[in-house]
C-alpha positions in Angstrom: 48.1 103.8 135.3 47.2 100.3 136.5 43.7 100.0 138.0 42.9 96.9 140.0 39.3 96.2 139.0 39.1 93.2 141.2 39.1 95.1 144.4 35.9 96.8 143.3 34.2 93.5 142.6 34.6 92.6 146.3 32.1 95.4 147.2 29.3 93.5 145.5 27.5 90.3 146.6 25.3 88.1 144.5 23.0 88.0 147.5 20.0 86.2 146.0 21.1 83.5 143.5 17.7 82.5 142.3 16.2 86.1 142.1 19.2 87.7 140.5 19.6 84.8 138.0 15.9 85.1 137.1 16.4 88.8 136.6 19.5 88.5 134.4 18.0 85.6 132.3 14.8 87.7 131.7 16.9 90.8 131.0 18.9 88.8 128.4 15.8 87.4 126.8 14.3 90.9 126.6 17.5 92.4 125.1 17.6 89.6 122.6 13.9 90.1 121.8 14.5 93.8 121.1 17.5 93.0 118.9 15.6 90.3 116.9 12.4 92.5 116.6 10.2 90.3 118.7 11.3 86.9 117.2 12.5 85.6 120.6 9.0 86.2 122.2 7.3 84.7 119.2 9.5 81.6 119.6 9.3 81.3 123.4 5.8 82.3 124.3 3.4 79.5 124.9 0.8 78.6 122.3 -1.4 75.6 121.6 0.6 72.9 120.0 1.2 69.2 119.7 1.7 67.4 123.0 4.4 65.4 121.1 6.5 68.6 120.5 9.0 69.1 123.3 8.9 72.9 122.7 5.3 72.9 124.0 6.6 71.9 127.4 9.6 74.3 127.3 7.3 77.2 126.4 5.0 76.5 129.4 8.0 77.8 131.5 9.8 80.0 128.9 6.8 82.3 128.6 7.6 83.6 132.1 11.0 84.8 130.8 9.5 87.0 128.1 8.1 90.6 128.4 6.3 92.8 126.0 8.4 95.9 126.5 10.8 97.6 128.9 8.0 99.0 131.1 6.4 95.5 131.5 9.9 94.0 132.4 10.7 96.9 134.8 7.3 96.8 136.6 7.5 93.1 137.2 11.1 93.2 138.5 10.7 96.1 140.8 8.5 94.0 142.9 10.5 90.8 142.4 13.9 92.4 143.3 12.3 94.1 146.3 10.8 91.1 148.1 12.3 88.1 146.3 15.7 88.2 148.2 13.9 88.3 151.6 11.7 85.2 150.6 14.8 83.4 149.1 16.5 83.8 152.5 13.5 82.6 154.3 12.6 79.6 152.2 15.9 78.8 150.7 17.0 79.1 147.0 16.0 75.7 145.8 12.5 76.0 147.2 12.0 79.4 145.7 13.2 78.1 142.4 10.5 75.4 142.6 7.8 77.9 143.5 8.7 80.2 140.6 8.7 77.4 138.2 5.5 75.7 139.4 3.7 79.1 139.4 4.8 79.8 135.9 3.8 76.3 134.7 0.4 76.5 136.5 -0.3 79.9 135.2 0.5 78.9 131.6 -1.8 75.8 131.9 -4.7 77.9 133.2 -4.2 80.5 130.5 -4.2 77.7 128.0 -7.6 76.6 129.0 -9.0 80.2 128.8 -7.3 81.6 125.7 -5.7 80.4 122.5 -2.5 82.4 122.9 0.0 82.4 125.7 0.6 84.6 128.7 3.7 86.5 128.7 5.8 87.9 131.6 6.6 87.3 135.3 3.5 88.9 136.9 2.2 85.5 138.0 5.4 85.2 140.1 5.0 88.8 141.3 1.6 88.0 142.8 2.9 84.7 144.1 5.7 86.5 145.9 3.4 89.3 147.1 1.1 86.8 148.8 3.9 84.6 150.1 5.5 87.7 151.7 2.2 88.6 153.4 2.1 85.2 155.2 5.9 84.8 155.8 5.5 85.2 159.6 2.5 82.9 160.1 2.4 81.3 163.5 0.2 78.7 165.1 -2.0 78.4 162.1 -3.5 81.9 162.6 -4.4 83.9 159.5 -2.2 87.1 159.4 -4.1 90.3 159.0 -1.6 91.3 156.3 -2.8 88.4 154.2 -6.4 89.6 154.5 -5.4 93.1 153.4 -3.3 91.9 150.6 -6.1 89.7 149.4 -8.4 92.7 149.5 -6.1 95.1 147.8 -4.5 92.9 145.1 -6.5 89.7 144.6 -10.1 91.0 144.8 -9.2 93.8 142.4 -7.7 91.2 139.9 -10.8 89.1 140.1 -13.0 92.1 139.4 -10.8 93.1 136.4 -10.8 89.5 135.1 -14.6 89.4 134.9 -15.2 93.1 133.9 -14.9 92.3 130.2 -12.5 95.1 129.8 -9.9 94.2 127.2 -6.8 95.8 128.7 -4.3 93.1 127.4 -3.4 92.1 131.0 -3.5 88.5 132.0 -5.5 88.9 135.2 -6.0 85.2 135.4 -2.2 84.8 135.6 -2.2 87.2 138.5 -4.9 85.2 140.3 -3.1 81.9 139.7 0.1 83.4 141.0 -1.7 84.6 144.2 -3.3 81.2 144.7 0.2 79.5 144.3 1.6 81.9 146.9 -1.1 81.1 149.3 -0.7 77.3 148.8 3.0 77.5 149.2 3.0 79.8 152.2 0.0 78.4 154.1 -0.1 74.8 153.3 3.4 73.7 152.3 5.8 75.8 154.4 3.6 76.8 157.3 2.9 73.3 158.4 
């Protein structure tokens, strides 16, 4: 019995190069982290270090590839896989790659100034994509009502949680930075 597996591959489309690549890289990092019993995360997660060490700069971005556990990974990528491909089609792959990278970098820098340890995960990019999605159809400089509602439901809640002194091990500041980046990208850079 000779099965032609190639005919089945033609049923699939790598429809969102940046989002799917981001997903598979993060999945690989997560699997390797599980296999190595958290050594990958300890190596890649940003922490204060010498500005002369090149790994300091790599970790500013690599922290966004790591996740604490499967639930953390799954929760981030449910949203990223849901809205990311639509935004990649709208803004083009290279622009979305820049936005994801800049958001992770900005979030890591802000987190550095607030805490000693590094943030972990892609939730900053989740919030960037959520806000970006809410203003994707902006016209004539008018503020979409969806942006106002998203701000009320997502961002105000994160600000309250950030300052509530509740130690829930969630980087609410990263969520806020991600949302701000999404607003800047969507309203100031691509809407003009």
